[in-house]
Residue frames as a rotation matrix with the C-alpha (Angstrom) as fourth column:
UNK 1
-0.543 -0.709 0.450 -13.02
-0.648 0.695 0.312 33.20
-0.534 -0.122 -0.837 3.82
UNK 2
0.371 0.635 -0.678 -13.89
-0.911 0.391 -0.133 30.59
0.181 0.666 0.723 1.24
UNK 3
0.063 -0.288 0.956 -13.75
-0.417 0.862 0.287 26.86
-0.907 -0.417 -0.066 1.56
UNK 4
-0.145 -0.205 -0.968 -12.28
-0.985 0.126 0.121 25.05
0.097 0.971 -0.220 -1.38
UNK 5
0.426 0.328 0.844 -13.64
-0.408 0.901 -0.144 21.58
-0.808 -0.283 0.517 -2.01
UNK 6
-0.523 -0.659 -0.541 -11.43
-0.811 0.190 0.553 19.40
-0.261 0.728 -0.634 -4.11
UNK 7
0.557 0.723 -0.409 -12.99
-0.822 0.551 -0.146 16.78
0.120 0.417 0.901 -6.31
UNK 8
0.276 -0.466 0.841 -11.93
-0.357 0.762 0.540 13.25
-0.892 -0.449 0.044 -5.43
UNK 9
-0.580 -0.600 -0.551 -9.88
-0.730 0.083 0.678 11.52
-0.361 0.795 -0.487 -8.10
UNK 10
-0.742 0.344 0.575 -12.38
0.358 0.929 -0.095 8.66
-0.567 0.135 -0.813 -8.30
UNK 11
0.320 0.923 -0.214 -14.89
0.308 -0.315 -0.898 11.08
-0.896 0.221 -0.385 -9.81
UNK 12
-0.238 -0.496 -0.835 -12.54
-0.683 -0.526 0.507 11.91
-0.691 0.691 -0.213 -12.67
UNK 13
0.768 0.632 -0.103 -13.97
-0.510 0.506 -0.696 10.28
-0.387 0.587 0.711 -15.83
UNK 14
0.249 -0.757 -0.605 -10.46
-0.761 0.234 -0.606 9.43
0.600 0.611 -0.517 -17.03
UNK 15
-0.675 -0.480 0.561 -9.83
-0.735 0.505 -0.452 7.41
-0.066 -0.717 -0.694 -13.86
UNK 16
0.147 0.819 0.554 -13.16
-0.564 0.530 -0.634 5.66
-0.813 -0.220 0.539 -14.24
UNK 17
0.758 0.103 -0.644 -12.28
-0.641 0.298 -0.707 4.68
0.119 0.949 0.292 -17.80
UNK 18
-0.261 -0.932 -0.252 -8.88
-0.749 0.360 -0.556 3.29
0.609 0.044 -0.792 -16.76
UNK 19
-0.630 0.039 0.776 -10.37
-0.666 0.487 -0.565 1.45
-0.399 -0.873 -0.281 -13.78
UNK 20
0.506 0.856 0.107 -13.17
-0.615 0.445 -0.651 -0.03
-0.604 0.264 0.752 -15.91
UNK 21
0.545 -0.395 -0.739 -10.60
-0.651 0.356 -0.670 -1.27
0.528 0.847 -0.063 -18.41
UNK 22
-0.548 -0.787 0.282 -8.44
-0.771 0.345 -0.535 -2.67
0.324 -0.511 -0.796 -15.63
UNK 23
-0.240 0.569 0.786 -11.37
-0.640 0.516 -0.569 -4.59
-0.730 -0.640 0.240 -14.19
UNK 24
0.773 0.538 -0.336 -12.37
-0.586 0.403 -0.703 -5.90
-0.243 0.740 0.627 -17.63
UNK 25
0.136 -0.827 -0.545 -8.80
-0.736 0.283 -0.615 -7.04
0.663 0.485 -0.571 -18.25
UNK 26
-0.664 -0.346 0.663 -8.68
-0.733 0.475 -0.486 -8.88
-0.147 -0.809 -0.569 -14.94
UNK 27
0.211 0.847 0.489 -11.96
-0.575 0.512 -0.639 -10.63
-0.791 -0.146 0.594 -15.69
UNK 28
0.763 0.048 -0.644 -10.79
-0.619 0.339 -0.708 -11.70
0.184 0.940 0.288 -19.13
UNK 29
-0.326 -0.930 -0.168 -7.57
-0.759 0.363 -0.541 -13.10
0.564 -0.049 -0.824 -17.68
UNK 30
-0.518 0.215 0.828 -9.53
-0.656 0.522 -0.546 -15.02
-0.550 -0.825 -0.129 -15.04
UNK 31
0.562 0.808 0.177 -11.81
-0.446 0.476 -0.758 -16.41
-0.697 0.347 0.628 -17.76
UNK 32
-0.094 -0.770 0.631 -8.65
0.258 0.594 0.762 -17.53
-0.962 0.234 0.143 -19.63
UNK 33
0.935 0.308 -0.177 -9.09
-0.044 -0.394 -0.918 -15.34
-0.353 0.866 -0.355 -22.69
UNK 34
0.405 -0.835 0.374 -6.11
0.910 0.407 -0.078 -16.03
-0.087 0.371 0.924 -24.97
UNK 35
-0.117 -0.571 -0.813 -3.47
0.460 -0.756 0.465 -13.28
-0.880 -0.319 0.351 -24.96
UNK 36
-0.871 -0.206 0.446 -3.89
0.489 -0.268 0.830 -12.73
-0.052 0.941 0.334 -28.70
UNK 37
-0.002 0.952 0.305 -7.58
0.800 -0.182 0.572 -11.91
0.600 0.245 -0.761 -28.28
UNK 38
0.496 0.120 -0.860 -6.84
0.749 -0.559 0.354 -9.65
-0.438 -0.820 -0.367 -25.30
UNK 39
-0.555 -0.768 -0.321 -4.24
0.419 -0.591 0.689 -7.79
-0.719 0.248 0.650 -27.36
UNK 40
-0.695 0.363 0.620 -6.69
0.611 -0.154 0.776 -7.44
0.378 0.919 -0.115 -30.25
UNK 41
0.372 0.900 -0.228 -9.36
0.882 -0.267 0.388 -6.08
0.288 -0.346 -0.893 -27.92
UNK 42
0.259 -0.358 -0.897 -7.00
0.570 -0.693 0.441 -3.51
-0.780 -0.626 0.025 -26.42
UNK 43
-0.782 -0.605 0.148 -5.70
0.448 -0.382 0.808 -2.50
-0.433 0.698 0.570 -29.87
UNK 44
-0.369 0.723 0.584 -9.19
0.742 -0.150 0.654 -1.93
0.560 0.674 -0.481 -31.24
UNK 45
0.586 0.649 -0.485 -10.25
0.807 -0.419 0.415 0.06
0.066 -0.635 -0.770 -28.18
UNK 46
-0.239 -0.811 -0.534 -7.12
0.825 -0.459 0.328 2.22
-0.512 -0.363 0.779 -28.18
UNK 47
-0.800 -0.092 0.592 -8.34
0.484 -0.682 0.548 4.55
0.354 0.725 0.591 -30.93
UNK 48
0.108 0.942 0.319 -11.62
0.305 -0.336 0.891 5.22
0.946 0.001 -0.324 -29.11
UNK 49
0.888 0.166 0.429 -10.58
-0.351 -0.357 0.866 5.23
0.297 -0.919 -0.259 -25.45
UNK 50
0.118 -0.950 -0.288 -6.82
-0.232 0.255 -0.939 4.99
0.965 0.178 -0.191 -24.88
UNK 51
-0.415 -0.274 0.867 -7.15
-0.883 -0.109 -0.457 5.03
0.219 -0.956 -0.197 -21.08
UNK 52
0.602 0.664 0.443 -9.56
-0.719 0.692 -0.061 2.09
-0.348 -0.282 0.894 -21.11
UNK 53
0.811 -0.332 -0.482 -7.22
-0.155 0.671 -0.725 0.19
0.564 0.663 0.493 -23.44
UNK 54
-0.242 -0.949 0.202 -4.23
-0.472 -0.067 -0.879 0.87
0.848 -0.308 -0.432 -21.16
UNK 55
-0.190 0.266 0.945 -6.19
-0.966 0.120 -0.228 -0.16
-0.174 -0.956 0.234 -18.09
UNK 56
0.836 0.541 -0.091 -7.38
-0.546 0.804 -0.238 -3.29
-0.055 0.248 0.967 -19.87
UNK 57
0.440 -0.759 -0.481 -3.84
-0.114 0.484 -0.868 -4.33
0.891 0.437 0.126 -20.80
UNK 58
-0.472 -0.633 0.613 -2.55
-0.669 -0.196 -0.717 -3.55
0.574 -0.749 -0.332 -17.29
UNK 59
0.127 0.625 0.770 -5.38
-0.947 0.306 -0.092 -5.47
-0.294 -0.718 0.631 -15.63
UNK 60
0.892 0.183 -0.414 -4.95
-0.356 0.847 -0.393 -8.47
0.279 0.498 0.821 -17.93
UNK 61
0.111 -0.948 -0.298 -1.20
-0.134 0.283 -0.950 -8.66
0.985 0.145 -0.096 -17.37
UNK 62
-0.424 -0.234 0.875 -1.52
-0.854 -0.219 -0.473 -8.13
0.302 -0.947 -0.107 -13.63
UNK 63
0.480 0.697 0.532 -4.04
-0.823 0.568 -0.002 -10.93
-0.304 -0.437 0.847 -13.24
UNK 64
0.761 -0.310 -0.570 -1.90
-0.158 0.763 -0.627 -13.28
0.629 0.567 0.531 -15.35
UNK 65
-0.303 -0.940 0.157 1.04
-0.355 -0.041 -0.934 -12.58
0.884 -0.338 -0.321 -13.02
UNK 66
-0.235 0.300 0.925 -1.08
-0.971 -0.022 -0.239 -13.10
-0.051 -0.954 0.296 -9.90
UNK 67
0.804 0.594 -0.012 -2.50
-0.592 0.798 -0.114 -16.37
-0.058 0.099 0.993 -11.21
UNK 68
0.448 -0.729 -0.517 0.97
-0.097 0.535 -0.839 -17.60
0.889 0.426 0.169 -12.13
UNK 69
-0.504 -0.656 0.563 2.37
-0.611 -0.190 -0.768 -16.72
0.611 -0.731 -0.305 -8.70
UNK 70
0.137 0.641 0.755 -0.52
-0.961 0.270 -0.055 -18.50
-0.239 -0.718 0.653 -6.97
UNK 71
0.914 0.195 -0.355 -0.01
-0.313 0.896 -0.313 -21.64
0.257 0.398 0.881 -9.03
UNK 72
0.012 -0.977 -0.212 3.71
-0.179 0.206 -0.962 -21.62
0.984 0.049 -0.173 -8.25
UNK 73
-0.448 -0.134 0.884 2.97
-0.867 -0.176 -0.466 -21.29
0.218 -0.975 -0.037 -4.53
UNK 74
0.600 0.733 0.321 0.55
-0.775 0.632 0.006 -24.20
-0.198 -0.252 0.947 -4.68
UNK 75
0.739 -0.382 -0.554 3.13
-0.082 0.766 -0.638 -26.38
0.668 0.517 0.535 -6.41
UNK 76
-0.279 -0.922 0.269 5.81
-0.398 -0.145 -0.906 -25.41
0.874 -0.360 -0.326 -3.90
UNK 77
-0.236 0.246 0.940 3.64
-0.970 -0.011 -0.241 -26.41
-0.049 -0.969 0.242 -0.93
UNK 78
0.787 0.560 -0.260 2.94
-0.585 0.810 -0.027 -29.88
0.195 0.174 0.965 -2.30
């Protein structure tokens, strides 16, 4: 009888690349990087690491949506 050990998905380098891009995108959105610069950064990275570029764009857009929703909630409670 053999025991099969599956590798966790977090150890997959592709996931790490996407997650790193996602985190970078979130940080750039929080630091108020203009959308044009974020798009340029993702476009330039796409030819070298498409997963990072996709994660970056997803993280940037997600954080923009979260920040917008939070500001709307603050205005509604005033």
